[in-house]
GUNU-352456 format. One record per atom (N, C-alpha, C, O): x negated, y negated, z negated. Coordinates in pm, whole numbers, padded with zeros to 5 digits, always signed. Each point is the difference from the previous one (the first is absolute). Example, Ala and Ser with C-alpha at 12.3 -4.5 7.8 and 13.67 -1.06 7.14 Angstrom:
-01319+00569-00780
+00089-00119+00000
-00090-00120+00000
-00104+00002-00066
+00139-00107+00138
-00082-00119-00006
+00077-00109-00073
-00051-00111-00017
This chain:
-08732+00197-02403
+00044-00130+00017
+00087-00008+00132
+00091-00083+00004
-00112+00155+00090
+00088-00001+00123
+00134+00073-00031
+00100-00028+00066
-00097+00121-00165
+00126+00060-00048
+00072-00096-00069
+00121-00015+00017
-00198-00064-00108
+00089-00103-00070
+00065-00112+00080
+00108-00049-00034
-00180+00005+00150
+00054-00102+00092
+00120+00065+00076
+00104-00062+00021
-00125+00182+00017
+00114+00058+00075
+00103+00027-00091
+00113-00022+00044
-00121+00066-00166
+00124+00026-00079
+00049-00142-00033
+00123-00010-00004
-00190-00096-00019
+00058-00135-00016
+00070-00056+00124
+00084-00087-00022
-00106+00121+00146
+00069-00044+00109
+00121+00093+00023
+00101-00045+00055
-00108+00170-00096
+00109+00093+00009
+00115-00051-00096
+00117-00015+00036
-00165-00007-00155
+00105-00055-00100
+00060-00137+00034
+00117-00026-00026
-00198-00060+00082
+00054-00135+00029
+00087+00010+00123
+00095-00077+00016
-00127+00171+00071
+00094+00007+00120
+00136+00066-00033
+00096-00012+00075
-00093+00067-00164
+00108+00081-00062
+00096-00068-00096
+00102+00054-00044
-00148-00189+00013
+00070-00075-00092
+00129-00058+00053
+00005-00058+00109
+00104+00075-00191
+00147-00048+00049
+00005-00151-00021
-00026-00043-00113
+00054-00035+00203
+00008-00138-00020
+00162-00030-00031
+00095+00052+00057
-00091-00142-00154
+00140-00049-00036
+00073-00065+00116
-00069-00066+00077
+00198+00076-00054
+00060-00069+00105
-00001-00150-00030
-00003-00044-00115
+00006-00035+00231
-00008-00148-00031
+00117-00049-00076
+00107+00058+00021
-00110-00155-00104
+00109-00061-00061
+00074-00072+00099
-00055-00082+00074
+00198+00113-00069
+00083-00064+00099
+00013-00150-00045
+00010-00029-00119
-00010-00065+00219
+00014-00129-00029
+00154-00044+00024
+00063+00032+00100
-00012-00107-00203
+00143-00018+00020
+00026-00093+00126
-00070-00098+00022
+00167+00133+00051
+00046-00083+00112
+00093-00102-00030
+00064+00004-00105
-00049-00105+00198
+00102-00103-00022
+00133+00051-00011
+00036+00094+00070
+00041-00149-00153
+00143+00045-00001
+00068-00022+00126
-00018-00104+00063
+00107+00212-00016
+00070-00009+00123
+00126-00090-00025
+00083+00020-00090
-00079-00120+00180
+00110-00078-00009
+00102+00025+00116
-00045+00014+00114
+00187-00009-00137
+00088+00016+00106
+00082-00116+00010
+00033-00056-00105
+00007+00008+00222
+00087-00112+00017
+00144+00050+00046
+00017+00099+00071
+00072-00172-00115
+00139+00020+00063
+00004-00047+00135
-00064-00099+00034
+00138+00169+00049
+00011-00055+00142
+00069-00144-00006
+00087-00030-00082
-00132-00047+00169
+00048-00130+00009
+00145+00018+00090
+00001+00055+00110
+00096-00101-00164
+00126+00008+00090
-00021-00089+00110
-00044-00115-00012
+00082+00176+00133
-00005-00072+00123
+00146-00062+00040
+00106+00051-00034
-00118-00162+00106
+00117-00063+00036
+00081+00099+00105
-00065+00066+00080
+00173-00060-00082
+00073+00091+00112
-00023-00058+00133
-00001-00122+00017
-00017+00204+00076
-00027-00039+00131
+00129-00071+00056
+00113+00040-00028
-00136-00143+00105
+00115-00072+00058
+00062+00106+00104
-00065+00092+00051
+00200-00120-00027
+00083+00083+00090
-00013-00073+00126
+00035-00117+00014
-00091+00194+00083
-00020-00059+00139
+00059+00093+00096
-00023+00121+00002
+00111-00191+00087
+00060+00074+00112
-00108+00002+00111
-00050-00105+00042
+00015+00228+00004
-00099+00015+00104
+00078+00002+00144
-00062+00022+00104
+00184-00045-00107
+00075-00008+00118
+00093+00125+00038
-00021+00110-00051
+00107-00129+00128
+00086+00120+00050
-00086+00107+00073
-00090-00032+00078
+00120+00157-00107
-00064+00106+00073
+00101+00120+00006
+00100+00000-00072
-00125+00099+00155
+00093+00102+00011
+00008+00081-00116
-00098+00058-00047
+00224-00052-00003
+00044+00070-00136
+00009-00116-00104
+00034+00028-00115
-00060-00150+00148
+00024-00111-00098
+00035-00130+00074
-00066-00103-00020
+00169+00107+00106
+00041-00102+00084
+00101-00106-00059
+00036-00095+00069
+00011+00113-00200
+00090-00088-00057
-00051-00136-00022
-00118-00024+00026
+00195-00065-00071
-00040-00128-00028
-00034-00030-00157
+00064+00054-00089
-00151-00128+00068
-00057-00044-00125
+00019-00136-00042
-00044-00089+00073
+00110+00058-00189
+00011-00148-00028
-00051-00028-00161
+00003+00088-00086
-00043-00206+00067
-00059-00034-00132
+00097-00104-00041
+00031-00086+00082
+00023+00087-00208
+00099-00093-00048
-00079-00114-00069
-00124+00001+00002
+00201-00103-00065
-00054-00106-00058
-00092+00035-00109
-00097-00071-00024
+00123+00182-00046
-00089+00049-00108
-00119+00078+00036
-00076+00047-00084
+00062-00033+00207
-00123+00094+00046
+00031+00149+00001
-00089+00085+00009
+00224-00055-00019
+00032+00137-00002
+00009+00050+00154
+00066-00067+00079
-00127+00175-00039
+00003+00048+00129
+00101+00108+00004
+00010+00089-00085
+00071-00105+00199
+00100+00131+00014
-00019+00035+00155
-00036-00081+00085
+00062+00198-00066
+00009+00056+00131
+00130+00075+00026
+00049+00075-00085
+00004-00096+00201
+00128+00072+00044
-00023+00107+00083
-00054-00029+00107
+00082+00162-00130
-00017+00103+00071
+00082+00006+00130
+00117-00040+00000
-00175+00089+00111
+00064+00026+00119
-00026+00135+00048
-00084+00072-00054
+00164-00031+00166
+00005+00126+00050
-00153+00032+00031
-00069-00088+00050
+00017+00212-00079
-00124+00054+00038
-00109-00035-00117
-00118+00036+00009
+00165-00104-00109
-00111-00030-00106
-00023+00118-00079
+00089+00082-00023
-00213-00073-00022
-00054+00105-00083
-00049-00061-00133
-00079-00095+00001
+00126+00147-00114
-00052-00055-00120
-00142-00024-00011
-00044-00110-00034
-00038+00219+00064
-00142-00011-00020
-00072-00105+00087
-00102-00058-00039
+00159+00035+00159
-00044-00106+00104
+00028-00133-00054
-00082-00093+00000
+00213+00087-00052
+00030-00145-00065
-00089-00023-00119
-00027-00118-00024
-00021+00205-00052
-00097-00006-00099
-00127-00059+00053
-00053-00102-00047
+00004+00176+00152
-00121-00044+00066
-00010-00130+00053
-00100-00070-00010
+00230+00031+00078
+00003-00126+00061
-00022-00124-00113
-00047-00107+00036
+00083+00129-00162
-00012-00095-00093
-00118+00045-00102
-00019-00066-00103
-00048+00162+00128
-00124+00033-00098
+00052+00043-00138
-00070-00023-00099
+00205+00093+00086
+00042+00034-00113
+00014+00153-00022
-00010+00068+00101
+00032-00009-00211
+00022+00141-00013
+00163+00009-00028
+00070-00099-00022
-00032+00212+00026
+00143+00038-00005
+00053-00049-00130
+00115-00043-00003
-00193+00045-00112
+00063-00046-00124
+00001-00169-00009
+00039-00058-00101
-00079+00002+00197
-00013-00152+00026
+00112-00050+00075
-00004-00117+00040
+00115+00198-00012
+00122-00026+00070
+00100+00006-00078
+00003+00097-00075
+00100-00190+00067
+00124+00008-00065
+00119-00010+00106
+00007-00087+00087
+00074+00180-00105
+00132-00004+00094
+00107-00076-00066
+00053+00044-00102
-00017-00160+00158
+00117-00073-00056
+00131+00065+00001
+00088-00034-00078
-00073+00132+00170
+00129+00078+00026
+00014+00086-00127
+00114+00007-00047
-00205+00054-00011
+00033+00070-00105
-00075-00037-00142
-00027+00078-00091
+00004-00212+00098
-00057-00071-00117
-00109+00069-00066
-00004+00001-00124
-00085+00056+00193
-00103+00081-00060
-00115+00016+00080
-00001-00036+00118
-00114+00097-00182
-00127+00023+00076
+00000+00117+00084
+00097+00076-00008
-00188-00050+00086
-00006+00129+00097
-00069+00098-00103
-00039-00037-00111
+00029+00163+00161
-00066+00098-00053
-00053+00070+00141
+00027-00045+00111
-00103+00156-00135
-00046+00077+00128
+00094+00070+00066
-00035+00071+00095
+00166-00078-00133
+00104+00076+00060
+00106-00104+00071
+00098+00038+00065
-00131-00160-00087
+00091-00107+00037
+00021-00007+00148
-00091+00042+00070
+00204-00089-00011
+00026-00019+00150
+00030-00137+00017
+00050-00061-00094
-00074+00005+00204
+00051-00134+00038
+00104+00020+00115
-00003+00092+00082
+00089-00184-00089
+00104+00011+00096
+00016-00130+00085
-00044-00105-00046
+00101+00108+00160
+00008-00123+00082
+00083-00096-00089
+00103+00038-00056
-00148-00155+00045
+00063-00112-00059
-00045-00001-00152
+00046-00094-00064
-00118+00170+00005
-00050-00014-00133
-00087-00121-00014
-00080-00025+00090
+00088-00044-00187
-00095-00101-00035
-00075+00019-00102
+00046+00002-00114
-00195+00017+00148
-00088+00043-00086
-00085-00117-00047
-00043-00084+00079
+00018+00080-00217
-00077-00112-00061
-00141+00071-00031
-00015+00104-00063
-00085-00186+00121
-00138+00043-00028
-00056-00055-00125
+00022-00115-00037
-00097+00204-00032
-00039-00037-00140
-00159+00009-00026
-00072+00053+00085
+00025-00100-00193
-00139+00028-00046
-00002+00098-00113
-00099+00005-00072
+00217+00085+00050
+00008+00085-00120
-00124+00084+00000
-00064+00028+00102
+00036+00010-00224
-00121+00091-00019
+00059+00144+00007
+00118+00026-00024
-00211+00063+00059
+00032+00146+00019
+00066+00057-00111
-00047-00020-00112
+00159+00095+00126
+00073+00046-00121
-00078+00119-00053
+00038+00059-00101
């Protein structure tokens, strides 16, 4: 009888259990990003490397006139813009990462999306 109980325990202990049945999860939903309003163009004030004058016309377009000592990246910082958000009226086009600004250039600040 002891042998029979021991054999029964041995067989029971070696039994392979079936893996649990997976429960279906809730479907994953993705949402489209909500387009945000463009940030307003704000002049943080003249600083070394961006000492030119800024003017806003009747339509709300802000323009900046480049003066001696101005640096493109600092002009961008002054207005919270990136290089692609500047248009140069002198050459009727936008900037790229190789663009230069010259004394007297009039730069239009934009809310353009990154190219």
